[in-house]
KESERO-661148 format. One record per residue (C-alpha): residue number from 1; residue in three letters; x, y, z. Coordinates in Angstrom, 2 decimals, m for minus. Each point is the difference from the previous one (the first is absolute). Example, Ala and Ser with C-alpha at 12.3 -4.5 7.8 and 13.67 -1.06 7.14 Angstrom:
<r><seq>1</seq><type>ala</type><X>12.30</X><Y>m4.50</Y><Z>7.80</Z></r>
<r><seq>2</seq><type>ser</type><X>1.37</X><Y>3.44</Y><Z>m0.66</Z></r>
END
This chain:
<r><seq>1</seq><type>met</type><X>m17.15</X><Y>74.91</Y><Z>78.03</Z></r>
<r><seq>2</seq><type>asn</type><X>m2.99</X><Y>2.26</Y><Z>m1.25</Z></r>
<r><seq>3</seq><type>ile</type><X>m2.95</X><Y>m1.54</Y><Z>m1.45</Z></r>
<r><seq>4</seq><type>ile</type><X>m0.67</X><Y>2.70</Y><Z>m1.97</Z></r>
<r><seq>5</seq><type>thr</type><X>3.35</X><Y>0.72</Y><Z>m1.71</Z></r>
<r><seq>6</seq><type>asp</type><X>0.74</X><Y>m3.87</Y><Z>m0.31</Z></r>
<r><seq>7</seq><type>lys</type><X>m3.54</X><Y>m0.93</Y><Z>m1.78</Z></r>
<r><seq>8</seq><type>leu</type><X>0.01</X><Y>3.53</Y><Z>m2.12</Z></r>
<r><seq>9</seq><type>gln</type><X>3.42</X><Y>m0.10</Y><Z>m1.71</Z></r>
<r><seq>10</seq><type>pro</type><X>0.32</X><Y>m3.29</Y><Z>m1.94</Z></r>
<r><seq>11</seq><type>leu</type><X>m3.73</X><Y>1.09</Y><Z>m1.41</Z></r>
<r><seq>12</seq><type>gly</type><X>1.01</X><Y>2.32</Y><Z>m2.47</Z></r>
<r><seq>13</seq><type>asn</type><X>2.45</X><Y>m2.32</Y><Z>m1.11</Z></r>
<r><seq>14</seq><type>glu</type><X>m2.35</X><Y>m2.73</Y><Z>m0.41</Z></r>
<r><seq>15</seq><type>ile</type><X>m2.43</X><Y>1.85</Y><Z>m1.80</Z></r>
<r><seq>16</seq><type>ile</type><X>2.57</X><Y>1.03</Y><Z>m2.78</Z></r>
<r><seq>17</seq><type>asp</type><X>0.68</X><Y>m3.61</Y><Z>m0.61</Z></r>
<r><seq>18</seq><type>lys</type><X>m3.68</X><Y>m0.45</Y><Z>m0.65</Z></r>
<r><seq>19</seq><type>leu</type><X>m0.02</X><Y>2.67</Y><Z>m2.50</Z></r>
<r><seq>20</seq><type>leu</type><X>2.78</X><Y>m1.41</Y><Z>m1.69</Z></r>
<r><seq>21</seq><type>arg</type><X>m1.59</X><Y>m3.28</Y><Z>m1.17</Z></r>
<r><seq>22</seq><type>tyr</type><X>m2.81</X><Y>2.00</Y><Z>m1.47</Z></r>
<r><seq>23</seq><type>gly</type><X>1.61</X><Y>3.44</Y><Z>m1.20</Z></r>
<r><seq>24</seq><type>thr</type><X>3.33</X><Y>1.45</Y><Z>m1.75</Z></r>
<r><seq>25</seq><type>pro</type><X>1.70</X><Y>2.92</Y><Z>2.22</Z></r>
<r><seq>26</seq><type>ile</type><X>m0.21</X><Y>3.34</Y><Z>m1.50</Z></r>
<r><seq>27</seq><type>asn</type><X>3.15</X><Y>2.36</Y><Z>1.12</Z></r>
<r><seq>28</seq><type>met</type><X>m0.90</X><Y>2.10</Y><Z>2.55</Z></r>
<r><seq>29</seq><type>ser</type><X>3.67</X><Y>0.83</Y><Z>1.12</Z></r>
<r><seq>30</seq><type>lys</type><X>m0.94</X><Y>3.55</Y><Z>0.34</Z></r>
<r><seq>31</seq><type>tyr</type><X>m2.11</X><Y>m0.84</Y><Z>2.86</Z></r>
<r><seq>32</seq><type>asn</type><X>2.12</X><Y>m2.35</Y><Z>2.01</Z></r>
<r><seq>33</seq><type>asn</type><X>2.79</X><Y>0.74</Y><Z>2.41</Z></r>
<r><seq>34</seq><type>glu</type><X>1.01</X><Y>m0.93</Y><Z>3.64</Z></r>
<r><seq>35</seq><type>trp</type><X>m3.20</X><Y>0.22</Y><Z>1.81</Z></r>
<r><seq>36</seq><type>trp</type><X>m2.67</X><Y>m0.24</Y><Z>m2.76</Z></r>
<r><seq>37</seq><type>thr</type><X>m0.56</X><Y>m2.85</Y><Z>m2.31</Z></r>
<r><seq>38</seq><type>asn</type><X>m2.17</X><Y>0.47</Y><Z>m3.29</Z></r>
<r><seq>39</seq><type>lys</type><X>m0.88</X><Y>m3.03</Y><Z>m2.08</Z></r>
<r><seq>40</seq><type>thr</type><X>m2.55</X><Y>m0.15</Y><Z>m3.02</Z></r>
<r><seq>41</seq><type>phe</type><X>m1.00</X><Y>m2.60</Y><Z>m2.29</Z></r>
<r><seq>42</seq><type>cys</type><X>m2.01</X><Y>m0.40</Y><Z>m2.90</Z></r>
<r><seq>43</seq><type>ser</type><X>m1.32</X><Y>m3.61</Y><Z>m1.35</Z></r>
<r><seq>44</seq><type>met</type><X>m2.39</X><Y>m1.43</Y><Z>m2.27</Z></r>
<r><seq>45</seq><type>lys</type><X>m2.45</X><Y>m0.66</Y><Z>3.02</Z></r>
<r><seq>46</seq><type>phe</type><X>0.06</X><Y>3.74</Y><Z>1.46</Z></r>
<r><seq>47</seq><type>arg</type><X>0.86</X><Y>3.49</Y><Z>m1.37</Z></r>
<r><seq>48</seq><type>lys</type><X>2.11</X><Y>1.11</Y><Z>2.89</Z></r>
<r><seq>49</seq><type>ala</type><X>1.06</X><Y>m1.11</Y><Z>3.30</Z></r>
<r><seq>50</seq><type>ser</type><X>2.00</X><Y>1.89</Y><Z>2.63</Z></r>
<r><seq>51</seq><type>ile</type><X>1.40</X><Y>m0.40</Y><Z>2.95</Z></r>
<r><seq>52</seq><type>gln</type><X>1.60</X><Y>2.40</Y><Z>2.30</Z></r>
<r><seq>53</seq><type>leu</type><X>2.08</X><Y>m0.40</Y><Z>3.31</Z></r>
<r><seq>54</seq><type>leu</type><X>0.84</X><Y>2.71</Y><Z>2.22</Z></r>
<r><seq>55</seq><type>asn</type><X>2.54</X><Y>m0.79</Y><Z>3.17</Z></r>
<r><seq>56</seq><type>lys</type><X>1.33</X><Y>3.04</Y><Z>1.66</Z></r>
<r><seq>57</seq><type>glu</type><X>0.00</X><Y>1.88</Y><Z>3.39</Z></r>
<r><seq>58</seq><type>asn</type><X>m1.98</X><Y>m3.16</Y><Z>1.38</Z></r>
<r><seq>59</seq><type>val</type><X>m2.60</X><Y>0.53</Y><Z>m2.37</Z></r>
<r><seq>60</seq><type>trp</type><X>m0.65</X><Y>m3.37</Y><Z>m2.23</Z></r>
<r><seq>61</seq><type>val</type><X>m2.38</X><Y>0.65</Y><Z>m2.67</Z></r>
<r><seq>62</seq><type>met</type><X>m1.58</X><Y>m2.51</Y><Z>m2.95</Z></r>
<r><seq>63</seq><type>his</type><X>m2.17</X><Y>0.84</Y><Z>m2.72</Z></r>
<r><seq>64</seq><type>leu</type><X>m1.26</X><Y>m2.23</Y><Z>m2.82</Z></r>
<r><seq>65</seq><type>ser</type><X>m2.21</X><Y>0.74</Y><Z>m2.89</Z></r>
<r><seq>66</seq><type>ile</type><X>m1.23</X><Y>m2.09</Y><Z>m2.86</Z></r>
<r><seq>67</seq><type>phe</type><X>m1.47</X><Y>1.37</Y><Z>m3.12</Z></r>
<r><seq>68</seq><type>pro</type><X>m2.25</X><Y>m2.39</Y><Z>m2.31</Z></r>
<r><seq>69</seq><type>his</type><X>0.62</X><Y>0.50</Y><Z>m3.57</Z></r>
<r><seq>70</seq><type>leu</type><X>m2.95</X><Y>2.39</Y><Z>m1.79</Z></r>
<r><seq>71</seq><type>asp</type><X>m1.78</X><Y>m3.09</Y><Z>m1.56</Z></r>
<r><seq>72</seq><type>asp</type><X>0.05</X><Y>m1.49</Y><Z>3.53</Z></r>
<r><seq>73</seq><type>thr</type><X>m2.82</X><Y>0.79</Y><Z>2.51</Z></r>
<r><seq>74</seq><type>ser</type><X>1.76</X><Y>m1.26</Y><Z>2.80</Z></r>
<r><seq>75</seq><type>pro</type><X>0.12</X><Y>2.24</Y><Z>2.96</Z></r>
<r><seq>76</seq><type>ile</type><X>3.33</X><Y>1.90</Y><Z>1.04</Z></r>
<r><seq>77</seq><type>leu</type><X>1.85</X><Y>m1.74</Y><Z>2.65</Z></r>
<r><seq>78</seq><type>gly</type><X>1.49</X><Y>2.29</Y><Z>2.92</Z></r>
<r><seq>79</seq><type>phe</type><X>2.12</X><Y>m1.56</Y><Z>3.07</Z></r>
<r><seq>80</seq><type>asp</type><X>1.52</X><Y>2.63</Y><Z>2.37</Z></r>
<r><seq>81</seq><type>ile</type><X>1.80</X><Y>0.10</Y><Z>3.57</Z></r>
<r><seq>82</seq><type>val</type><X>1.45</X><Y>2.32</Y><Z>2.00</Z></r>
<r><seq>83</seq><type>ala</type><X>2.11</X><Y>m0.57</Y><Z>3.20</Z></r>
<r><seq>84</seq><type>thr</type><X>2.03</X><Y>0.80</Y><Z>2.63</Z></r>
<r><seq>85</seq><type>pro</type><X>2.15</X><Y>m2.56</Y><Z>2.19</Z></r>
<r><seq>86</seq><type>asn</type><X>m2.85</X><Y>0.18</Y><Z>2.44</Z></r>
<r><seq>87</seq><type>lys</type><X>m3.36</X><Y>0.21</Y><Z>m2.29</Z></r>
<r><seq>88</seq><type>val</type><X>m1.56</X><Y>m0.57</Y><Z>m3.44</Z></r>
<r><seq>89</seq><type>ser</type><X>m1.74</X><Y>3.80</Y><Z>m0.14</Z></r>
<r><seq>90</seq><type>ala</type><X>m1.64</X><Y>m1.12</Y><Z>m3.11</Z></r>
<r><seq>91</seq><type>ala</type><X>m0.78</X><Y>m2.72</Y><Z>m2.14</Z></r>
<r><seq>92</seq><type>phe</type><X>m2.21</X><Y>m0.08</Y><Z>m3.00</Z></r>
<r><seq>93</seq><type>cys</type><X>m0.93</X><Y>m2.82</Y><Z>m2.52</Z></r>
<r><seq>94</seq><type>asp</type><X>m2.42</X><Y>0.16</Y><Z>m2.51</Z></r>
<r><seq>95</seq><type>phe</type><X>m1.24</X><Y>m1.09</Y><Z>m3.52</Z></r>
<r><seq>96</seq><type>ser</type><X>m1.37</X><Y>3.15</Y><Z>m1.42</Z></r>
<r><seq>97</seq><type>val</type><X>m2.68</X><Y>m0.10</Y><Z>m2.28</Z></r>
<r><seq>98</seq><type>thr</type><X>0.56</X><Y>1.41</Y><Z>m3.83</Z></r>
<r><seq>99</seq><type>ser</type><X>m2.93</X><Y>m0.66</Y><Z>m2.16</Z></r>
<r><seq>100</seq><type>asn</type><X>m1.56</X><Y>m3.29</Y><Z>1.10</Z></r>
<r><seq>101</seq><type>pro</type><X>m1.29</X><Y>m0.02</Y><Z>3.86</Z></r>
<r><seq>102</seq><type>asn</type><X>m1.19</X><Y>m3.24</Y><Z>m0.20</Z></r>
<r><seq>103</seq><type>his</type><X>3.41</X><Y>m1.56</Y><Z>m1.66</Z></r>
<r><seq>104</seq><type>trp</type><X>1.27</X><Y>m3.42</Y><Z>1.52</Z></r>
<r><seq>105</seq><type>leu</type><X>2.99</X><Y>1.70</Y><Z>1.81</Z></r>
<r><seq>106</seq><type>val</type><X>m2.42</X><Y>2.59</Y><Z>1.72</Z></r>
<r><seq>107</seq><type>arg</type><X>m2.52</X><Y>m2.77</Y><Z>1.08</Z></r>
<r><seq>108</seq><type>trp</type><X>3.05</X><Y>m2.23</Y><Z>1.30</Z></r>
<r><seq>109</seq><type>phe</type><X>1.88</X><Y>2.97</Y><Z>1.90</Z></r>
<r><seq>110</seq><type>arg</type><X>m3.27</X><Y>0.98</Y><Z>1.74</Z></r>
<r><seq>111</seq><type>glu</type><X>m0.97</X><Y>m3.58</Y><Z>0.78</Z></r>
<r><seq>112</seq><type>lys</type><X>3.88</X><Y>m0.10</Y><Z>1.35</Z></r>
<r><seq>113</seq><type>val</type><X>m0.53</X><Y>2.71</Y><Z>2.78</Z></r>
<r><seq>114</seq><type>lys</type><X>m3.17</X><Y>0.27</Y><Z>0.63</Z></r>
<r><seq>115</seq><type>asp</type><X>0.38</X><Y>m1.12</Y><Z>3.29</Z></r>
<r><seq>116</seq><type>val</type><X>3.34</X><Y>1.42</Y><Z>0.71</Z></r>
<r><seq>117</seq><type>thr</type><X>m0.19</X><Y>2.23</Y><Z>3.06</Z></r>
<r><seq>118</seq><type>trp</type><X>2.99</X><Y>2.10</Y><Z>1.49</Z></r>
<r><seq>119</seq><type>lys</type><X>0.52</X><Y>1.42</Y><Z>3.24</Z></r>
<r><seq>120</seq><type>lys</type><X>0.40</X><Y>3.55</Y><Z>m1.48</Z></r>
<r><seq>121</seq><type>glu</type><X>m1.67</X><Y>0.79</Y><Z>m3.20</Z></r>
<r><seq>122</seq><type>arg</type><X>1.88</X><Y>2.91</Y><Z>m2.10</Z></r>
<r><seq>123</seq><type>glu</type><X>m2.36</X><Y>2.66</Y><Z>m1.13</Z></r>
<r><seq>124</seq><type>leu</type><X>0.39</X><Y>0.70</Y><Z>m3.88</Z></r>
<r><seq>125</seq><type>pro</type><X>0.74</X><Y>3.55</Y><Z>m1.26</Z></r>
<r><seq>126</seq><type>asp</type><X>m2.57</X><Y>1.81</Y><Z>m1.92</Z></r>
<r><seq>127</seq><type>trp</type><X>1.99</X><Y>m0.89</Y><Z>m3.51</Z></r>
<r><seq>128</seq><type>gly</type><X>0.09</X><Y>m3.61</Y><Z>0.85</Z></r>
<r><seq>129</seq><type>lys</type><X>m3.44</X><Y>m0.55</Y><Z>0.85</Z></r>
<r><seq>130</seq><type>gln</type><X>m0.52</X><Y>1.13</Y><Z>m4.13</Z></r>
<r><seq>131</seq><type>ile</type><X>2.10</X><Y>m2.85</Y><Z>m0.97</Z></r>
<r><seq>132</seq><type>phe</type><X>0.39</X><Y>m2.83</Y><Z>2.25</Z></r>
<r><seq>133</seq><type>ser</type><X>m2.72</X><Y>m2.89</Y><Z>0.46</Z></r>
<r><seq>134</seq><type>asp</type><X>m2.53</X><Y>m0.73</Y><Z>3.14</Z></r>
<r><seq>135</seq><type>ser</type><X>2.17</X><Y>m3.02</Y><Z>0.57</Z></r>
<r><seq>136</seq><type>met</type><X>3.21</X><Y>1.51</Y><Z>0.49</Z></r>
<r><seq>137</seq><type>ile</type><X>2.53</X><Y>m0.85</Y><Z>2.66</Z></r>
<r><seq>138</seq><type>ala</type><X>0.49</X><Y>3.06</Y><Z>1.82</Z></r>
<r><seq>139</seq><type>ala</type><X>1.89</X><Y>m0.27</Y><Z>3.99</Z></r>
<r><seq>140</seq><type>thr</type><X>2.41</X><Y>1.80</Y><Z>2.19</Z></r>
<r><seq>141</seq><type>gly</type><X>1.30</X><Y>m0.29</Y><Z>3.22</Z></r>
<r><seq>142</seq><type>ile</type><X>1.38</X><Y>m3.68</Y><Z>m0.53</Z></r>
<r><seq>143</seq><type>asn</type><X>2.71</X><Y>m0.94</Y><Z>2.49</Z></r>
<r><seq>144</seq><type>thr</type><X>m0.84</X><Y>m3.79</Y><Z>0.53</Z></r>
<r><seq>145</seq><type>glu</type><X>1.34</X><Y>m2.96</Y><Z>m2.07</Z></r>
<r><seq>146</seq><type>glu</type><X>m3.53</X><Y>m1.25</Y><Z>m0.54</Z></r>
<r><seq>147</seq><type>glu</type><X>m1.41</X><Y>3.09</Y><Z>m1.82</Z></r>
<r><seq>148</seq><type>leu</type><X>3.46</X><Y>0.50</Y><Z>m1.92</Z></r>
<r><seq>149</seq><type>asn</type><X>m0.36</X><Y>m3.52</Y><Z>m0.96</Z></r>
<r><seq>150</seq><type>lys</type><X>m3.34</X><Y>0.41</Y><Z>m1.14</Z></r>
<r><seq>151</seq><type>val</type><X>0.87</X><Y>3.30</Y><Z>m2.20</Z></r>
<r><seq>152</seq><type>ile</type><X>2.78</X><Y>m1.98</Y><Z>m1.74</Z></r>
<r><seq>153</seq><type>asp</type><X>m1.87</X><Y>m3.30</Y><Z>m0.76</Z></r>
<r><seq>154</seq><type>ile</type><X>m3.15</X><Y>2.15</Y><Z>m1.28</Z></r>
<r><seq>155</seq><type>gly</type><X>2.40</X><Y>2.03</Y><Z>m2.14</Z></r>
<r><seq>156</seq><type>met</type><X>2.19</X><Y>m2.85</Y><Z>m1.22</Z></r>
<r><seq>157</seq><type>glu</type><X>m2.61</X><Y>m2.51</Y><Z>m0.68</Z></r>
<r><seq>158</seq><type>ser</type><X>m2.32</X><Y>3.02</Y><Z>m1.90</Z></r>
<r><seq>159</seq><type>leu</type><X>3.61</X><Y>0.50</Y><Z>m2.33</Z></r>
<r><seq>160</seq><type>asp</type><X>0.16</X><Y>m3.51</Y><Z>m0.66</Z></r>
<r><seq>161</seq><type>tyr</type><X>m3.82</X><Y>m0.55</Y><Z>m0.84</Z></r>
<r><seq>162</seq><type>tyr</type><X>0.09</X><Y>3.15</Y><Z>m2.11</Z></r>
<r><seq>163</seq><type>leu</type><X>3.04</X><Y>m0.72</Y><Z>m1.95</Z></r>
<r><seq>164</seq><type>ser</type><X>m1.31</X><Y>m3.19</Y><Z>m1.13</Z></r>
<r><seq>165</seq><type>ile</type><X>m3.45</X><Y>1.48</Y><Z>m1.15</Z></r>
<r><seq>166</seq><type>val</type><X>0.69</X><Y>3.42</Y><Z>m1.25</Z></r>
<r><seq>167</seq><type>gly</type><X>1.07</X><Y>0.02</Y><Z>m4.03</Z></r>
<r><seq>168</seq><type>gly</type><X>m3.23</X><Y>m1.67</Y><Z>m0.86</Z></r>
<r><seq>169</seq><type>gly</type><X>m1.81</X><Y>2.67</Y><Z>m1.78</Z></r>
<r><seq>170</seq><type>gly</type><X>m3.87</X><Y>0.72</Y><Z>1.05</Z></r>
<r><seq>171</seq><type>asp</type><X>m3.54</X><Y>m0.58</Y><Z>m1.09</Z></r>
<r><seq>172</seq><type>asp</type><X>m1.13</X><Y>2.73</Y><Z>m2.20</Z></r>
<r><seq>173</seq><type>phe</type><X>3.09</X><Y>2.58</Y><Z>0.82</Z></r>
<r><seq>174</seq><type>asn</type><X>0.15</X><Y>3.20</Y><Z>m1.36</Z></r>
<r><seq>175</seq><type>ile</type><X>3.85</X><Y>1.38</Y><Z>m0.16</Z></r>
<r><seq>176</seq><type>glu</type><X>m1.16</X><Y>3.30</Y><Z>0.34</Z></r>
<r><seq>177</seq><type>ser</type><X>m1.87</X><Y>m0.18</Y><Z>3.17</Z></r>
<r><seq>178</seq><type>val</type><X>2.49</X><Y>m2.15</Y><Z>1.62</Z></r>
<r><seq>179</seq><type>lys</type><X>2.72</X><Y>2.82</Y><Z>m0.71</Z></r>
<r><seq>180</seq><type>ile</type><X>m2.35</X><Y>2.57</Y><Z>1.36</Z></r>
<r><seq>181</seq><type>ala</type><X>m0.51</X><Y>m2.28</Y><Z>3.37</Z></r>
<r><seq>182</seq><type>gln</type><X>4.16</X><Y>m0.62</Y><Z>m0.02</Z></r>
<r><seq>183</seq><type>asn</type><X>0.35</X><Y>3.74</Y><Z>m0.32</Z></r>
<r><seq>184</seq><type>arg</type><X>m2.84</X><Y>1.23</Y><Z>2.62</Z></r>
<r><seq>185</seq><type>tyr</type><X>2.25</X><Y>m2.56</Y><Z>2.61</Z></r>
<r><seq>186</seq><type>cys</type><X>3.42</X><Y>1.66</Y><Z>m1.21</Z></r>
<r><seq>187</seq><type>his</type><X>m1.77</X><Y>3.39</Y><Z>0.38</Z></r>
<r><seq>188</seq><type>tyr</type><X>m1.28</X><Y>m0.07</Y><Z>3.49</Z></r>
<r><seq>189</seq><type>gln</type><X>3.43</X><Y>m2.04</Y><Z>1.15</Z></r>
<r><seq>190</seq><type>lys</type><X>1.72</X><Y>3.17</Y><Z>m0.91</Z></r>
<r><seq>191</seq><type>gln</type><X>m1.93</X><Y>1.78</Y><Z>2.29</Z></r>
<r><seq>192</seq><type>asn</type><X>1.98</X><Y>m1.79</Y><Z>2.85</Z></r>
<r><seq>193</seq><type>gln</type><X>2.46</X><Y>2.42</Y><Z>1.17</Z></r>
<r><seq>194</seq><type>met</type><X>1.57</X><Y>m2.00</Y><Z>2.77</Z></r>
<r><seq>195</seq><type>pro</type><X>2.40</X><Y>m2.18</Y><Z>m2.12</Z></r>
<r><seq>196</seq><type>ile</type><X>1.18</X><Y>3.58</Y><Z>m1.52</Z></r>
<r><seq>197</seq><type>lys</type><X>0.64</X><Y>1.47</Y><Z>3.26</Z></r>
<r><seq>198</seq><type>met</type><X>1.73</X><Y>m2.96</Y><Z>1.18</Z></r>
<r><seq>199</seq><type>leu</type><X>2.48</X><Y>m0.07</Y><Z>m2.98</Z></r>
<r><seq>200</seq><type>val</type><X>0.35</X><Y>3.52</Y><Z>0.29</Z></r>
<r><seq>201</seq><type>lys</type><X>1.05</X><Y>m0.31</Y><Z>3.24</Z></r>
<r><seq>202</seq><type>tyr</type><X>2.68</X><Y>m2.88</Y><Z>m1.16</Z></r>
<r><seq>203</seq><type>gly</type><X>1.93</X><Y>2.14</Y><Z>m2.43</Z></r>
<r><seq>204</seq><type>leu</type><X>m2.24</X><Y>0.47</Y><Z>m3.15</Z></r>
<r><seq>205</seq><type>ser</type><X>m0.89</X><Y>2.98</Y><Z>m1.40</Z></r>
<r><seq>206</seq><type>glu</type><X>m3.83</X><Y>0.82</Y><Z>m0.14</Z></r>
<r><seq>207</seq><type>gln</type><X>0.42</X><Y>0.16</Y><Z>m3.57</Z></r>
<r><seq>208</seq><type>glu</type><X>1.34</X><Y>m3.60</Y><Z>m0.26</Z></r>
<r><seq>209</seq><type>ala</type><X>m2.26</X><Y>m1.26</Y><Z>2.43</Z></r>
<r><seq>210</seq><type>lys</type><X>m2.78</X><Y>0.99</Y><Z>m1.87</Z></r>
<r><seq>211</seq><type>glu</type><X>1.17</X><Y>m1.21</Y><Z>m3.43</Z></r>
<r><seq>212</seq><type>tyr</type><X>0.80</X><Y>m3.16</Y><Z>1.53</Z></r>
<r><seq>213</seq><type>phe</type><X>m3.83</X><Y>m0.39</Y><Z>0.66</Z></r>
<r><seq>214</seq><type>asp</type><X>m1.37</X><Y>1.59</Y><Z>m2.91</Z></r>
<r><seq>215</seq><type>lys</type><X>2.66</X><Y>m1.72</Y><Z>m2.85</Z></r>
<r><seq>216</seq><type>tyr</type><X>0.85</X><Y>m3.06</Y><Z>1.79</Z></r>
<r><seq>217</seq><type>leu</type><X>m2.32</X><Y>m1.53</Y><Z>2.68</Z></r>
<r><seq>218</seq><type>tyr</type><X>m3.57</X><Y>1.27</Y><Z>m1.22</Z></r>
<r><seq>219</seq><type>pro</type><X>0.48</X><Y>0.97</Y><Z>m3.66</Z></r>
<r><seq>220</seq><type>glu</type><X>m3.46</X><Y>0.35</Y><Z>m1.49</Z></r>
<r><seq>221</seq><type>val</type><X>m0.42</X><Y>m1.39</Y><Z>m3.51</Z></r>
<r><seq>222</seq><type>leu</type><X>m0.57</X><Y>2.39</Y><Z>m2.75</Z></r>
END
């Protein structure tokens, strides 16, 4: 039994099942193969939800992001895990502010994680510091069942609560300001070159990997 593998492998399908309750799948067949799963959903509650699962050469990666509609000042949800059979090298969870830093979801997440600590915090890159909240979960070197359970519990509870609240619009929302904030988030996410390098290593061309990020994962709203 491997604690890392046994606990993480079912996680992606559990999240996909949750998103299916709220959203309608969008065809992503171009970006699915034996080691890479991509699912994208649209919904009355959110504009776009995407989950990516990569499992190759003893590397397991999950990336989840949910973008609210442009008339909704809710934050953007992100939940990421990168692991090998021996440890979780990166775990992130955040409700990233769009145009309303006092949104109920932002305040809920801040309260939820205010006392959470990790054996080893992960330093954020400069691009990440531009868009992630001060409450963001960022951990590394996770190799115990206790810390892994904490990552999973925080991520899944945050997802459940987010899905129950998102879509409620916002007080004094301004579509243009929400659009600018979401586009800013996408712009800085695309500064992260590590996922592109990984996809190229595993068989995509650099052009295919960049197109995937630009057009499917983090497309900016015109």
